[in-house]
C-alpha positions as CSV (number, residue, x, y, z in Angstrom):
1,X,4.4,40.7,-22.5
2,X,6.1,37.9,-20.3
3,X,4.9,38.5,-17.0
4,X,7.3,36.1,-15.4
5,X,10.6,37.5,-16.9
6,X,11.9,39.0,-13.6
7,X,11.1,35.8,-11.8
8,X,13.3,32.7,-11.6
9,X,12.7,29.7,-14.3
10,X,9.1,28.3,-13.5
11,X,8.1,25.0,-14.9
12,X,4.5,25.0,-16.7
13,X,2.6,23.8,-13.5
14,X,4.2,26.7,-11.3
15,X,3.0,29.3,-13.6
16,X,-0.5,28.0,-13.7
17,X,-0.6,28.0,-10.0
18,X,0.5,31.6,-9.7
19,X,-2.2,32.8,-12.1
20,X,-5.1,30.6,-10.4
21,X,-5.8,33.0,-7.8
22,X,-5.9,36.8,-8.3
23,X,-3.1,38.5,-6.4
24,X,-1.0,35.2,-6.1
25,X,1.6,36.1,-8.6
26,X,2.5,39.6,-7.0
27,X,3.0,37.8,-3.3
28,X,5.5,35.7,-5.2
29,X,7.0,38.3,-6.5
30,X,7.3,39.9,-3.0
31,X,8.5,36.8,-1.9
32,X,11.5,36.2,-4.3
33,X,12.7,40.0,-3.7
34,X,12.7,39.1,0.1
35,X,15.1,36.4,-0.7
36,X,12.7,33.3,-0.7
37,X,12.7,30.1,-2.9
38,X,10.5,29.1,-5.2
39,X,9.2,26.0,-3.5
40,X,9.2,28.1,0.1
41,X,6.1,29.9,-1.4
42,X,3.2,27.7,0.2
43,X,1.1,27.8,-2.8
44,X,4.0,26.3,-5.0
45,X,4.7,23.7,-2.3
46,X,1.5,22.1,-2.2
47,X,-0.5,23.4,-5.2
48,X,-4.5,24.1,-5.4
49,X,-6.9,22.0,-3.5
50,X,-5.4,21.4,-0.4
51,X,-5.6,25.0,1.3
52,X,-8.1,24.4,3.9
53,X,-6.9,21.1,4.6
54,X,-3.3,22.4,5.2
55,X,-4.7,25.3,7.7
56,X,-7.5,23.5,9.7
57,X,-6.8,22.7,13.2
58,X,-9.7,20.5,13.9
59,X,-8.8,17.1,16.1
60,X,-9.6,14.9,13.0
61,X,-8.5,15.8,9.6
62,X,-9.3,12.9,7.1
63,X,-8.5,13.1,3.5
64,X,-10.0,10.3,0.9
65,X,-8.7,10.5,-2.6
66,X,-7.8,8.6,-5.6
67,X,-4.5,8.1,-7.3
68,X,-2.0,10.7,-8.1
69,X,-4.4,12.8,-5.9
70,X,-1.3,14.5,-4.1
71,X,-2.9,13.4,-0.5
72,X,0.1,11.4,0.7
73,X,2.9,14.1,-0.5
74,X,0.8,16.9,0.7
75,X,0.4,15.4,4.2
76,X,4.1,14.7,4.4
77,X,5.0,18.1,3.5
78,X,2.8,19.7,5.6
79,X,4.1,17.7,8.6
80,X,7.6,18.8,7.9
81,X,6.5,22.1,7.4
82,X,4.6,22.5,10.3
83,X,7.2,20.9,12.6
84,X,9.7,23.1,11.6
85,X,7.4,26.4,12.4
86,X,5.8,25.2,15.7
87,X,8.4,24.5,18.5
88,X,7.7,21.8,20.6
89,X,5.5,19.8,18.0
90,X,6.2,16.2,17.6
91,X,4.5,13.7,15.2
92,X,3.3,9.6,15.4
93,X,3.2,8.2,12.4
94,X,1.0,4.8,12.2
95,X,0.3,2.0,10.0
96,X,-1.7,-1.3,10.4
97,X,1.7,-3.3,10.2
98,X,4.9,-0.9,11.4
99,X,7.3,-2.7,9.4
100,X,5.5,-1.1,6.3
101,X,6.3,2.4,7.6
102,X,9.9,2.3,6.2
103,X,9.4,2.4,2.3
104,X,6.2,4.2,2.4
105,X,5.5,7.1,5.1
106,X,9.5,7.4,6.1
107,X,10.4,7.5,2.8
108,X,7.8,9.8,1.8
109,X,8.6,12.3,4.7
110,X,12.5,11.7,3.6
111,X,11.5,12.9,0.6
112,X,9.4,16.0,1.5
113,X,12.6,17.2,3.6
114,X,14.8,17.0,0.4
115,X,11.6,18.9,-1.7
116,X,11.9,21.6,1.1
117,X,15.7,21.6,0.7
118,X,16.3,21.3,4.5
119,X,18.2,18.1,4.8
120,X,21.1,19.8,6.3
121,X,18.5,20.5,9.4
122,X,17.0,16.8,9.8
123,X,18.9,13.6,10.8
124,X,17.3,10.4,9.7
125,X,18.0,6.9,11.4
126,X,16.7,3.2,10.6
127,X,17.2,1.9,13.9
128,X,15.5,3.1,15.6
129,X,13.1,4.5,12.8
130,X,13.3,8.3,13.2
131,X,13.6,11.6,11.9
132,X,14.9,14.3,14.1
133,X,14.8,18.2,13.4
134,X,18.3,18.8,14.7
135,X,17.8,22.9,15.7
136,X,15.1,21.7,18.4
137,X,15.6,18.1,19.0
138,X,11.8,17.5,17.9
139,X,10.8,13.7,16.7
140,X,8.8,12.0,14.2
141,X,8.2,8.3,15.4
142,X,6.7,5.4,13.7
143,X,4.9,2.9,14.6
144,X,2.2,0.1,14.1
145,X,-1.2,-1.1,15.2
146,X,0.5,-4.8,15.2
147,X,2.3,-3.6,18.6
148,X,-0.4,-1.2,20.5
149,X,2.0,-1.3,23.7
150,X,4.6,0.8,21.7
151,X,2.0,3.2,20.6
152,X,0.6,3.9,24.1
153,X,4.1,3.8,25.6
154,X,5.5,6.6,22.9
155,X,7.6,9.7,24.5
156,X,9.5,12.4,23.3
157,X,12.6,14.1,24.9
158,X,11.7,17.5,24.0
159,X,7.8,19.0,23.5
160,X,4.7,17.2,23.2
161,X,3.5,14.4,21.2
162,X,0.4,16.5,19.5
163,X,0.0,15.0,16.0
164,X,-0.4,11.7,14.5
165,X,-0.6,10.6,10.9
166,X,-2.6,7.3,10.1
167,X,-1.7,6.4,6.8
168,X,-3.4,3.8,4.4
169,X,-6.3,4.2,7.5
170,X,-8.7,1.6,5.5
171,X,-6.1,-1.2,6.8
172,X,-7.7,-0.4,10.3
173,X,-10.7,-2.7,10.0
174,X,-12.0,-1.6,13.5
175,X,-13.0,1.4,14.8
176,X,-11.8,0.7,18.3
177,X,-8.3,1.0,16.8
178,X,-8.5,4.8,16.2
179,X,-10.1,5.1,19.5
180,X,-7.0,3.6,21.5
181,X,-4.8,5.9,19.4
182,X,-6.8,9.1,20.3
183,X,-6.9,8.2,23.7
184,X,-3.4,8.1,23.8
185,X,-2.4,11.6,23.0
186,X,-3.6,13.9,25.6
187,X,-2.5,16.6,28.5
188,X,-2.2,20.3,28.5
189,X,-0.7,21.6,25.7
190,X,1.0,25.5,24.8
191,X,-1.5,27.7,23.2
192,X,0.5,27.8,19.9
193,X,0.0,23.3,19.5
194,X,-3.2,21.6,19.1
195,X,-4.1,18.0,19.2
196,X,-4.7,16.5,15.6
197,X,-5.1,13.0,14.1
198,X,-4.4,12.8,10.2
199,X,-6.3,10.1,8.5
200,X,-5.2,9.4,4.5
201,X,-6.7,6.5,2.6
202,X,-8.3,5.2,-0.9
203,X,-11.8,4.8,-0.4
204,X,-12.2,1.1,-1.6
205,X,-14.8,-0.1,0.7
206,X,-18.0,2.1,1.1
207,X,-18.5,-0.1,4.1
208,X,-15.8,0.9,6.1
209,X,-16.0,2.4,9.4
210,X,-14.4,5.6,8.2
211,X,-16.9,6.2,6.0
212,X,-20.1,6.4,8.6
213,X,-17.6,8.1,11.2
214,X,-16.3,11.0,8.9
215,X,-18.1,11.7,5.7
216,X,-21.8,10.6,6.2
217,X,-24.1,12.9,7.6
218,X,-25.2,12.7,10.8
219,X,-28.9,12.7,11.6
220,X,-30.5,14.2,14.6
221,X,-34.2,14.9,15.7
222,X,-36.8,15.7,13.0
223,X,-34.2,14.4,10.3
224,X,-32.2,17.2,11.0
225,X,-28.7,16.6,10.2
226,X,-25.1,17.9,9.6
227,X,-22.3,17.0,7.6
228,X,-19.0,16.0,9.1
229,X,-17.5,19.3,7.8
230,X,-19.8,21.3,9.6
231,X,-18.6,19.4,12.9
232,X,-16.2,21.3,14.9
233,X,-13.9,18.2,15.5
234,X,-13.7,17.1,11.6
235,X,-12.4,18.1,8.8
236,X,-13.1,15.5,5.9
237,X,-11.8,16.3,2.5
238,X,-12.6,14.0,-0.8
239,X,-10.0,14.9,-3.7
240,X,-8.8,13.5,-7.0
241,X,-6.2,14.0,-9.7
242,X,-7.7,16.9,-11.3
243,X,-6.2,18.9,-8.6
244,X,-2.6,17.4,-9.1
245,X,-1.1,20.0,-11.5
246,X,1.8,17.9,-11.8
247,X,0.7,14.5,-13.4
248,X,1.8,14.0,-16.9
249,X,-0.8,13.5,-20.1
250,X,0.0,9.6,-20.1
251,X,-1.6,9.2,-16.9
252,X,-4.5,11.3,-18.0
253,X,-4.7,9.2,-20.9
254,X,-4.8,6.2,-18.8
255,X,-7.8,7.5,-16.6
256,X,-9.8,8.4,-19.9
257,X,-9.5,4.9,-21.2
258,X,-10.4,3.7,-17.3
259,X,-13.3,6.3,-17.7
260,X,-14.8,4.6,-20.5
261,X,-13.9,1.1,-20.4
262,X,-15.0,0.4,-16.8
263,X,-16.9,3.2,-15.2
264,X,-17.5,1.7,-11.9
265,X,-13.5,1.2,-11.4
266,X,-12.9,4.8,-12.5
267,X,-15.3,5.9,-9.7
268,X,-13.1,5.1,-7.4
269,X,-9.8,5.1,-8.7
270,X,-10.1,8.3,-10.6
271,X,-12.6,10.3,-8.9
272,X,-11.9,9.4,-5.3
273,X,-15.3,8.4,-4.5
274,X,-16.3,5.4,-2.2
275,X,-16.1,1.9,-4.0
276,X,-18.5,-0.9,-3.9
277,X,-17.3,-3.2,-1.2
278,X,-19.5,-6.1,-2.8
279,X,-18.2,-8.3,-5.3
280,X,-15.2,-9.5,-3.7
281,X,-13.7,-12.5,-5.1
282,X,-12.8,-14.0,-1.8
283,X,-15.5,-13.5,0.7
284,X,-14.8,-16.3,2.8
285,X,-11.5,-15.0,4.6
286,X,-10.8,-13.6,8.0
287,X,-8.0,-12.2,10.0
288,X,-6.6,-13.5,13.4
289,X,-3.7,-13.7,15.0
290,X,-1.5,-17.0,13.3
291,X,0.9,-18.6,15.5
292,X,3.6,-19.7,12.7
293,X,5.8,-21.7,15.0
294,X,2.8,-23.8,16.2
295,X,2.1,-24.1,12.1
296,X,5.5,-25.0,11.2
297,X,5.9,-27.7,13.9
298,X,2.4,-29.3,13.0
299,X,2.2,-32.3,10.2
300,X,-1.2,-31.5,9.5
301,X,-0.1,-28.8,6.8
302,X,1.0,-28.9,3.5
303,X,3.6,-25.9,2.7
304,X,3.0,-24.4,-0.8
305,X,4.5,-21.3,-2.4
306,X,4.1,-19.1,-5.1
307,X,5.9,-16.4,-7.4
308,X,4.4,-13.6,-9.4
309,X,6.5,-11.3,-11.8
310,X,6.8,-7.4,-11.6
311,X,9.2,-4.9,-11.9
312,X,8.8,-1.2,-12.7
313,X,5.0,-0.5,-12.0
314,X,4.0,-4.1,-10.5
315,X,5.7,-5.3,-7.7
316,X,7.3,-9.0,-7.7
317,X,4.8,-11.1,-5.4
318,X,6.1,-13.8,-3.5
319,X,3.5,-15.9,-1.1
320,X,4.2,-18.7,1.8
321,X,0.8,-20.7,2.5
322,X,0.0,-23.5,5.0
323,X,-2.8,-25.5,3.6
324,X,-5.0,-27.8,5.9
325,X,-6.2,-29.9,3.2
326,X,-8.5,-32.0,5.7
327,X,-10.2,-28.8,7.1
328,X,-9.9,-26.9,4.0
329,X,-8.4,-23.9,5.4
330,X,-5.4,-21.8,3.7
331,X,-2.9,-20.0,6.5
332,X,-1.0,-17.0,4.6
333,X,2.3,-17.2,6.6
334,X,4.9,-14.6,4.9
335,X,4.9,-12.5,1.9
336,X,7.5,-10.4,-0.1
337,X,6.2,-7.7,-2.3
338,X,8.4,-5.4,-4.2
339,X,9.0,-3.6,-7.3
340,X,12.3,-2.9,-9.1
341,X,13.5,-6.7,-8.4
342,X,15.5,-8.5,-10.8
343,X,16.1,-12.0,-11.2
344,X,19.2,-12.0,-9.4
345,X,17.5,-10.0,-6.3
346,X,14.5,-12.5,-6.4
347,X,16.8,-15.2,-6.1
348,X,19.0,-13.7,-3.4
349,X,15.9,-12.9,-1.6
350,X,14.8,-16.5,-1.8
351,X,18.1,-18.0,-0.5
352,X,18.0,-15.2,2.4
353,X,14.9,-16.3,3.5
354,X,15.3,-20.1,3.2
355,X,12.8,-20.9,0.5
356,X,15.8,-21.7,-2.5
357,X,15.1,-25.3,-1.8
358,X,11.3,-25.3,-1.7
359,X,9.0,-26.4,-4.5
360,X,8.1,-22.7,-6.2
361,X,5.6,-22.1,-8.8
362,X,6.0,-19.1,-10.7
363,X,4.3,-17.3,-13.5
364,X,4.7,-19.5,-16.6
365,X,4.3,-16.6,-18.7
366,X,8.0,-15.7,-18.0
367,X,10.1,-19.0,-19.2
368,X,13.3,-17.1,-19.2
369,X,12.6,-16.0,-15.6
370,X,12.2,-19.5,-14.5
371,X,15.4,-20.9,-16.1
372,X,17.6,-18.0,-14.9
373,X,16.3,-18.3,-11.2
374,X,17.0,-22.3,-11.9
375,X,20.7,-21.2,-13.1
376,X,21.0,-19.0,-9.6
377,X,20.6,-22.0,-7.2
378,X,16.6,-21.8,-7.3
379,X,16.3,-25.8,-8.5
380,X,12.6,-26.5,-7.7
381,X,11.3,-23.3,-9.5
382,X,8.6,-24.4,-11.9
383,X,6.1,-22.9,-14.1
384,X,2.4,-22.9,-13.1
385,X,0.0,-25.0,-15.3
386,X,-2.2,-22.5,-17.5
387,X,-4.9,-24.0,-19.4
388,X,-8.7,-22.7,-20.6
389,X,-9.9,-20.5,-18.3
390,X,-7.3,-21.1,-15.6
391,X,-7.9,-17.9,-13.6
392,X,-11.4,-18.6,-13.2
393,X,-10.8,-22.2,-12.4
394,X,-8.4,-21.4,-9.9
395,X,-10.4,-19.3,-8.0
396,X,-13.4,-21.7,-7.8
397,X,-11.2,-24.0,-6.4
398,X,-9.8,-21.8,-3.9
399,X,-13.3,-20.6,-3.0
400,X,-13.9,-24.3,-1.4
401,X,-11.1,-23.1,1.3
402,X,-11.1,-20.7,4.2
403,X,-8.6,-18.2,3.8
404,X,-6.7,-16.9,7.0
405,X,-4.5,-14.0,7.5
406,X,-2.6,-11.9,9.7
407,X,-1.7,-8.5,8.4
408,X,1.1,-8.3,11.0
409,X,2.8,-11.0,8.6
410,X,1.2,-10.5,5.2
411,X,0.0,-6.9,5.1
412,X,-0.2,-6.7,1.4
413,X,-2.0,-10.0,1.0
414,X,-4.8,-8.7,3.2
415,X,-5.1,-5.6,1.6
416,X,-5.8,-7.6,-1.8
417,X,-7.8,-9.8,-0.5
418,X,-9.8,-6.8,0.8
419,X,-9.9,-5.4,-2.7
420,X,-9.8,-7.9,-5.4
421,X,-13.2,-7.8,-6.8
422,X,-15.4,-9.1,-9.8
423,X,-15.5,-6.6,-13.0
424,X,-19.0,-5.6,-12.9
425,X,-18.7,-5.0,-16.8
426,X,-17.4,-8.9,-17.7
427,X,-18.9,-12.0,-16.5
428,X,-16.6,-14.3,-14.0
429,X,-13.8,-12.2,-14.8
430,X,-12.2,-10.2,-11.9
431,X,-10.5,-6.6,-12.1
432,X,-6.8,-6.5,-13.1
433,X,-5.9,-4.8,-9.8
434,X,-5.0,-6.0,-6.6
435,X,-3.9,-9.5,-7.9
436,X,-0.4,-9.8,-7.6
437,X,-0.5,-12.2,-4.8
438,X,-3.8,-13.2,-5.6
439,X,-2.0,-15.0,-8.6
440,X,0.7,-16.0,-6.5
441,X,-1.8,-17.8,-3.9
442,X,-3.4,-19.5,-7.1
443,X,0.2,-20.6,-8.6
444,X,0.9,-22.1,-5.2
445,X,-2.1,-23.9,-4.6
446,X,-2.5,-25.5,-8.3
447,X,-2.3,-29.0,-6.7
448,X,-3.5,-29.3,-3.4
449,X,-6.4,-31.7,-2.9
450,X,-9.0,-29.9,-4.6
451,X,-6.9,-29.1,-7.8
452,X,-5.2,-32.7,-8.4
453,X,-8.4,-33.9,-10.9
454,X,-8.6,-30.8,-12.8
455,X,-4.6,-30.0,-13.4
456,X,-3.5,-33.8,-13.9
457,X,-3.9,-33.6,-17.7
458,X,-2.5,-30.3,-18.1
459,X,0.5,-30.7,-15.8
460,X,1.5,-33.8,-17.9
461,X,1.3,-31.4,-20.9
462,X,3.6,-29.1,-19.4
463,X,6.1,-31.6,-18.2
464,X,7.0,-32.9,-21.7
465,X,7.0,-29.2,-23.2
466,X,9.3,-28.0,-20.7
467,X,12.4,-29.5,-22.7
468,X,13.9,-26.4,-23.5
469,X,16.6,-26.3,-21.0
470,X,20.2,-27.8,-21.5
471,X,20.8,-31.0,-21.0
472,X,23.0,-30.5,-17.9
473,X,20.3,-28.5,-16.4
474,X,17.6,-30.6,-17.0
475,X,19.8,-33.7,-15.6
476,X,20.7,-31.6,-12.4
477,X,16.9,-30.7,-12.0
478,X,15.8,-34.6,-12.0
479,X,18.4,-35.0,-9.5
480,X,17.4,-32.5,-7.2
481,X,13.8,-33.6,-7.7
482,X,14.3,-37.2,-6.9
483,X,16.3,-36.0,-3.6
484,X,14.0,-33.3,-2.5
485,X,10.5,-33.5,-3.9
486,X,9.4,-36.9,-2.3
487,X,7.4,-38.4,-4.9
488,X,5.5,-35.1,-5.4
489,X,4.6,-36.4,-9.1
């Protein structure tokens, strides 16, 4: 007998969720009879694994999890659901760099609105970046830690700013950043509201201050301790892809391969456990505020540009670096990091951002893409030199330099530097992850001073084998090289 025959058509995950808990199917049946929809039934909206997280009113609500653990989508749906339920509530959404909100938290919250079927009740604007609940005027506003004054000065026209969501919280390198936000939300609230800061993150670094503050046991006298979950102000959840009823079999298969081939990586990306902070490829790097104008006006720097291809799953990654070859320092000045970019879009981006006349070194594994960009007016594009063990050799040379980055300018570059690690199972081989801008940096820097000797023979070989272009294009290239490059070769 089909126990779902009197109900709307349900996908397999929804059926499983209804059977996971005794009495849930009958509650859903009553919900439908009262005129409710499938996704307005809370268990089907969020699935299992997040019930306590959804309901807690503790001041700090922290969730770390693996990939595909539902954490971000659940947080987004929770905020939309609660704002419509609790009048006068308002939400502040924070990323380390404010500009990254548009393609992450803002997009995720808009998707939650669509998933809940309430698009007509919400207004979205890009300038300013806001979401407004039309029946009451409640607001979701977006800010970045790169401009703290805009955080402390946030006001809302109706109700109270009582909730904060800090997404990708591992990007906050200093605990005082959270303290600053914490001190910015205060005042007397009506009884139906509560103050709460939600942090969501991937657990890449076990030495991060978030682990110590929210997840580690707190020891007292006589070695007595309490876990953060017992703290009246802290709810800390660790989760992974096993609680996601909606992932496909191919993802599960991929995780199984990772479990067998790279157990340490699987421990973080698959199980959501804290990662190992040691073994970073580039340990000699730091964050500081970079004065771009000063560097651009100085003659002490050599500017180099690298491009790594991507499309569906991997981002196209472009980096602009300023190299001080005397003091062995590299400054990251700008980046572009985007999936779904065709060669035409890449060319348009480079033209728009003023890089079309620069010598850009791209991944030589895609010569057709290099030729296509050349046809689209990126006349100084070149394929990177690749010889035996080119990755390792390139990393060796870059390790002679101090890398300096500003998360306001290059947020993805900083994230990759924070997470680009050596593979514990393979000698002198980095993990194939967090490496798109890292590869672009190697390409860009292939002929800075420390590289020149190692690459001269390989570069000559490359130049003599690039005869596949048409005569017309090759002549144009020679003309442009002679006019713009100033004797680079």
